[in-house]
GURONU-715097 format. One record per residue: residue in one letter; x, y, z of N, C-alpha, C, O in turn. Coordinates in steps of 0.02 Angstrom, whole numbers, plus 50000, padded with zeros to 5 digits. Each point is the difference from the previous one (the first is absolute). Layout:
N
AXYZXYZXYZXYZ/...
//
This chain:
275
M503515065148525499575000250048500614997650087500504996449998/D499305005950045500174999650061499924994550016499434998050013/H501394995649994499744992150014499815000650075499754994550014/R500245009050036499784999650073499085001750002499624996550033/R500175008649931499455003449970499624989049996499694996150037/S500565003749908499824994349949499624996750035499394999449989/H501024996950073499774996550034499754998150078499944994750031/N499965012549986499575002050038499224998950016499575002649964/P500264993650091499074998849983499675004949995499464999949971/N500865007150062499745003050046499445007449933499495003549996/S501104994649971499655006949916500044997049944500424995749989/G499375005149991499764999749935499435001349973499575000850043/Q500125000149870498974996950022499904993150001499414998450001/Q500964997549998500194994049998499494994750043499724994749988/N500375012250095499864996050072499244998249993499655002049953/R500174994850087499184997750026500024998150054500334995750030/H499015010249989500335000650085499114995450036499454999649973/S500774997950091499244998750035500324999350059500595001650000/A499194996550048499895000750077499494993650031499395000449992/H500874994950035499694995650052499954998850084500314997750048/K499405003749944499895001850103499644995450042499514999049963/R500444999350061499444996850065499985007050067500445003050031/R498894997349966499905003750037499404999750036499654995749974/R500115006550067499224998250084499425006349949500165005149970/D499224991650038499515005649954499855005650051500495002750027/D498814999649991499955003750078499604993450020499894997649945/T499975000450077499844993650035500734997650030500024998450060/G500455001449906500444998650061500084992249962500254995550034/R499535003049895500384992649960500015001949967499775004849969/R500744989350029500485001149927499414998049920499684994949986/P500385011549979499714996949929500154995149985500584998250011/N498974997349957500444993749944499905001649927500024994949966/H499915008750012499745002349934500635005149965500395001950043/H499745000149899500325003449972499635006950024499415000850012/Q501265005149994499695005350017500255004449969500574998949979/S499035009350001500275003649968500345004750020500434997550037/Q499695011549958500015004450003500305004849949500364998349953/S499425008450062500225003349943500595004450011500284999850055/G499855002849916500605008250017500514999449948499994995249961/S500405008650036500335003349926500834998250002500435000249956/T499574998250109500854996049996499804994850041499684999850053/P500664994949903499874992449989500414996750081499774995350032/W500815008349984500154994450064499545002950050499644995950029/Q500295012049991499304999950049499724999450019499824999650058/N499894999949865499404999250005499504997949914499665003649963/P500594986150032500144998649958499125001249968499485001250031/L500614998249916499404998649942499524996649986499455001149973/C501054990250068499584994850001500674994650037500554997549985/S498815003250087500364994750063499534995750005499395000250013/R501224993749969499324991350016500584997850063500615000450005/G499004998050026499864995150080500274995949988500024998549940/L500374996950117500014992850006499864997550067500275000550054/S499064995849917499834994450040500144997650102500424995650010/T499465005550012500154997950076499674994950030499965000250061/R499734994249903499654995050016500424994549971500064997849943/R500205000550116500624993750015499824993749951500444997249968/E498945000950028499814993749964500025001449933499844994949968/L500325011349984500265000349931500594998150010500194998149944/Y500375001050104500525000449982500074991350029500604999149995/E499144995450029500024993950014500104995549944499574995749986/R500995005049979500334998249956500694994550009500394999850047/D499604996049890500934998249989500185008849977499735003849959/F501144997550113500205004749960500334997749905500054995149962/P500055009650041500344998949923500524999150006500265001250054/V500074996749900500844996949998500265005850013499685003949964/Y500905000750080500615002749995500554999550037500034997650056/K500425004849911500714998449971500135002550054499665004150031/Q501124992249991500565004750044500165006049998500355000949950/P499565004750083500365006649970500605000149962500314997950048/V500165002749906500555002449984500335005349988500075002649945/E500315000850145500475004349974500355001949931500354996549964/V499405012050026500225000749915500485008250022500235003749956/G499824997550108500275005550001499535002750078499514997350026/C500915009549997499865002550067500235009849981500345003249960/F499384997650078500365006849996499975006050080499504999750036/S500975004249979499865001750051499915006250026500564997949987/L499335008250040499775007450037500234999750062499924996550050/D500405008049934500285002950051499615003250053499424998650013/S501085007450027499595003850043499775004549968499424999150019/E500535007449928499674999449960499634997949979499655004449975/R500084988750012499564997049967500165002549933499635004249973/R500964993249994500235003249934500184992549988500274996450041/F499555001849895500224992849964500654998449985500385004849996/F499834990349996500774995849998499724992849970499654995850028/N500655004349899499794992749966500524993950045500264995149971/D499795005850074500324995550056499974997050049499435001750019/S500894992850045499925000550051500235002350028500134995850042/R500225011349983500315003350049499564998950070500124997650056/Q499305005449912499684995550077499704992650031499674999150052/L500524997249909500094994050048500184997350041500594998249996/R498974999750075500204999850066500344991850012500154996849949/Y499955000250117500104993750001499604998950075499895003350051/Y500044993449936499414996150065500734998450066500504997149978/A499515004250068500234999050068499574996450047499645003350037/E500354988649965499855000350062500044999250061500454996950027/P499025006450005500205001350088500064997150055499894994050010/D500215008250012500124991750072499414997750002499655000449949/R500164997550092499714993150018499305005550043499404999149991/N500935007050060499665000550042500005010950003500125002650055/P499745002349878500395005949979499725002550045499514997250025/H500705008049994499775008350040500075005449929500455003849982/F498764994149983500275008049963499365003150032499464997950021/D500855008249971499425004750004499755006749964500245005749999/L499304992049977499705003649933499955006250002500225003849958/K499544997450085499775009350004500555002150020499945004250044/D500924993649932500525004450003500085003949942500144996949949/G499775011250046500205004749942499385001049946499995002349943/Y499244993550119499705002949974500235008849980500115003149948/K499904998050109500185010749998500155001449942499685002849955/D501124994050050500625005549992500344994249953500545002049981/R499314991549994500405000249935499464991849937500074994449977/Y499375012350031499514997449962499645004049927499595004650003/V500624993249951500045004749940499494993649960500104994549976/K499245010950035499744996949953499405001949920499815005749991/R500004989549968500265001149943499105003949991499514999050036/D500555004949911499405004849995499464996549944500004999749938/E499414997050126499564996449961499415006349972499414998449993/N500745006449996499525006349979500234996349908499604998449956/L501035001450044500184998449908500054993549986500474996350016/K499005002349951499734994049960500354996849948499765000849943/E500584997050060500604994549951499674997449958500234999749943/K499284998450068499844993249931500114995949987499904994750031/L500445006349904500334993349979500865004349962500414997049965/D499625007950049500545000249972500784999750029500475003949991/H499474989850047500705000350016500064992049960500544998849973/I498974996650023499904996849952500225000549932500464997349969/L499015007850011500125002249899500995003550018500454998149964/R499655005750082500795000649997500044991549987499524996949977/W500955000950036500024990550009499844998549928500444999349958/I498865000150029499944999949932500395001949932500244996549955/L499735012350059500475003749939500674997350025500314998749949/A500104999850108500635000449996500254993149986500604999149989/N498834994450011500434993249979499574996049948500174994649975/R499235009050013499584996849952499875002749910499515001449965/S501244998450026499625005449913499734995549943499975000749939/N499934996550084499524994349946499305001350026499884999850060/A499625001749893499234999350034500024994250035500324994949990/L499295006650052499884996950096499534995249997499435002150011/D500634993149980499904993549978499354996750078499914994150013/V499795011150021499404995650030499635005650010500025006049988/D499444987450053499375003249986499685006750069499645005150000/F500714991250044499835006550066500675001150006500464996749975/V499565009050067500665005250024499445002750082499515003850003/T500724993650033499955004450073500484998650057500554997249999/W499035006150063500434996550079499854996950036499495001550032/R500764994349978499974992450055499465002850020499494997149981/G500375010050066499554998550061499255003349938499445001650017/H500754998449937498915001749950499924993350000499444997950015/L501084997349967499834992949973499724996750089499564995849990/T500545004850066499744999850070499325000950005499634995150007/K500155011049989499495003550006499524997449957499414999550018/L500784999049930499424996649944499964994150034499434998450016/L501164996550004499714992650025499814998150063499744994850020/T500515012450023499495003250081499334999949968499634996850037/T500005005649903499385003750000499574996950041499665003950032/P500204988649983499494995850049500075002350044499615003950026/Y500964993949997499995000650062500015007750045499675001750049/E500755001449920499955007150062499445004549991499755003249954/A500164995850113499205004250000500135007950022499565004350006/R500994996350000500245009850033500085004349959499985005850019/E500174992249901500315004649983499884999549914500084994749971/G499755010549999499894998449935500655003549955500495002050032/W499514998749879500565000549976499675000449948499494996949989/L500915008849955499925001449970500815001749935500495003650005/L499224990449927500654998649978499625004449922499425000349982/A501415003349980499705002649920500534994949965500604999750014/V499114997149946500324997549962500075002849927499495002249975/T501324998049975499795001549952500644999049963500605000250013/R498934998449925500414994849935500185003849964499765005649989/F500964990649975500335003249951500504995949981500484997950034/R499315000549883500394995949991499744993649991500244996249958/G499175001950088499834992450023500304998350067499964994450026/T500185008049987500285001850083499565004350055499815005950001/L500084987650053499475006250015500295001950098500224995050029/Y499765010350004500465003550042499555003050029499615004349982/I500484992550076499444997850062500455005050062500534997550019/S499295009150011500145003350052499525002350028499475000949970/E500625000550088499454998750052499875008450012500535003149999/V498975000450010499785006350015499445001850068499424998050004/E500995006950054499814997850034499095003250001499705003549960/T500134993550099499135002150005500245001750066500464998350037/E498735008749969499785002550049500245000250050500395003750029/A499154988349990500194996550067500625000650028500145003650048/S500384991949912500734999450020500215006449995500375000950048/R499605003349924500135007149995499905000850080500374998350046/R498915005249951499975001750083500304995250070500215002050055/E499744992949924500154995650050501105002050021500255001150055/R500024998649889500665002750006500175006650007500605001050012/E499135002549985499795008750018499905001050085500045005550026/N499874990050001499394999850063500324993050061499824997050050/R500675003249907500564992450054500055003150051499985006249997/T500094990750061500055002850075500854999049995500304997449953/E500085006050125500694998749966499964994050047500524999250031/R499144997549979500094993550037499934992549929500184994249995/H499505010349967499914993449960500785002649954500284995149977/A499955009350012500365003349958500894996650039500484998649965/E499505001050104500414998350034500244992849970500554998649976/M498994997950031499794993549986500114996549931500064993949991/M499955011149960500204997649926500644999150015500324995249979/Y499955009550059500865000549990500384995850021500584999149980/W498974996550083500454991950048500214996349929500514996849991/G498855004649952500394997549938500554999149964500234994949975/Y500015013150024500505001049945500634998150060500574998749981/K499285001350084500645000550071500154992649996500584998149998/F498974997950000500324992549991500044999349943499884994249987/E500265009049965500344998149932500545002850023500454995849997/Q499755009650027500775002350023500194995850059500565001950018/Y499204993050021500214997250035500274993249967500034996050047/T500085002449922499744994549971500344999449929500084994349977/C500125011049987500135001449931500715000550028500155001250058/A500354997349878500785001549998500135003949910499704999549946/D500725003150072500295004949945500244994649938499915000249939/N500534993550118500244997049935500124992050036500265000150056/V499654996649930500194990050034500515001350056499934997650056/H500625006649923500665000050071499685005250041500415001950042/S498895002049964500025007950050499444996250030499654995149985/L500435010250072499374997650021499655005850005500265005349984/P498904994350047499685005250003500145005350042500234999350057/D499615007749908500325005150057499055003350025499655002849957/P500154996450102499355000350024500165008749998499515003750009/G501194999349980499815005750050500155007949933500245005750001/G499514990649959500095002949926499115003349994499494997650025/V500585008749932499465001849971499464995849964500214996949951/V499095002350066499624998749945499515000949986499475000650032/N500724999749888499805003949953499534994549949500264995249971/T499075006550023499734997749965499935001249921499544997549968/N500955006650002499865002449919500524991750003499874994349979/E500395006850037500514991249997499794993849962499884995250037/G500075004149921499904991449985500374997349956500365003449963/F499594988050033500144995149941499304998349969499564997850037/C500335003149905499644993349968499954992849928500165000349941/T499684996250083500334996049950499384998549946499434999350024/V500655000349923499584999449944500274990449995500444996150020/V498765004049929500044993950006499174998649936499625004549983/Q500364990250001499894999349916499614992950016500424995550001/T499025002350009499644993050009499344999449967499915004149954/R499814993550053499374995949918499425000050089500174999950059/L499235000249910499404997150006499434997549999499525003050024/S500444991949952499574997549944500345002549945500614999649994/D498925003449957500325002249923500445008450002500335002449954/H499545000850115500175006149993500774998950021500264995050025/R499985010449958500765001450029500015005750024499645004749982/L500904995550074500005007150056500495000650031500304995650031/L499885011549960500635002750012499895004350052499665005049991/F500694993050085499675003850052500955000650039500544997249990/S499235007250046500485001450041499745001350080499415000650016/G501114999550024499764999650096500615002250022500474997849966/E499735006750094500355002050038500074993150056499534997950034/V501124999549967500284998050057500325001150030500165005949996/Q500204990250058500305004750059500794996049993500525003250007/S499484990849980500614998450004500214992049977499584995650006/H501105002949968500124993449991499944993550052500435000450044/L499234994849961500334995250030500574998150029500185005849992/H500174992250027500515001149982500254990850082499845000050060/A500384996849918500574996050034500125002150066499965006050011/I500214988850049500365004650062500334995750043499734996050040/N500935005049950500594995450052499805002850060500055006050013/N499634988150039499945001450073500595002050026500155005550023/S500294988249973500644997650035500475003649989500494998950036/S499585007249910500345004549994499585006249998500145004850035/K499334995249922499715008550033500365003649932500395004850005/M499454992749940500145001349955499555000849955499874994149987/Y499795009149977499395001349939500634995149928500595000349985/Q498814995749992500165000749940499574997349957499564996250020/S500555005949895499365000149969499944994449974500484996250003/T498655000949952500114993750002500144998749893499845003349951/A500374992950057500144998849914499135002049975500154999549941/K499505001450058499615005049987499434999850035499674995150017/P500235011949995499915004550064499015000049988499735001149946/I499904997350118499505000649973499825007550027500425003450030/L499034998349958499695009449981499674999250079499414998749987/S500645001450070499475001650057499615005049989500235005149976/I499104994350039499515005949998499895001150080499874995250036/F500195012149991499734998150056499295002150004499815004949968/M499704991350077499455003749962499515003050079499495003449994/
//
């Protein structure tokens, strides 16, 4: 048997698919009970679709024990979105002057390579990391992206956007992946030019504040390519549930020697995430 296929949770008859979603009904209210849909393709029209209540009072309780996440690996995605099992795309934070002059529109028209949003990667890159680094059985209960957990945890407080998550059970581990809703697809395909430009501003800000290494300065004159990325992989525990998840980070946060204007890495770098 092919070693890689034996670890792929998207293949084999051992898989069990279900989907969980949050949505509004025809009256504009979100249903608080379990939903069901019929269809032939589990990922698009799940046979069993369950809803998550948005009633805040249901969650007014002590938060379960959550262990500090421990980084267990990382991976990089290059300018063509190819996976590399290393940190080649890691950048280092360079603190700007007290009164920076950032032109966040610079390069939008002529130095901007945008990732293809029609290509849905699901858990592909996390699975590649698992295949490359975990030869034995995967001893966790859940595998997912950090952003998917964010959607779940903010459900009672997010009144605008719904979500749809597909869950695959493989060898005792639940793999959670997002499925784009029709509402999200329509919104993405009908973005205004102004909205698209404002999204670019965040990437441009990263270019102004991230350097290739601790001894260099940011290069705001380069190309902004949103295919590139560096992701950390962490493992933690929520109550009795063991979680393995990944999330993109923009830079290492490092100490700055203001007197000599030299950038130095700390003994224990902190992963900094731009929100």
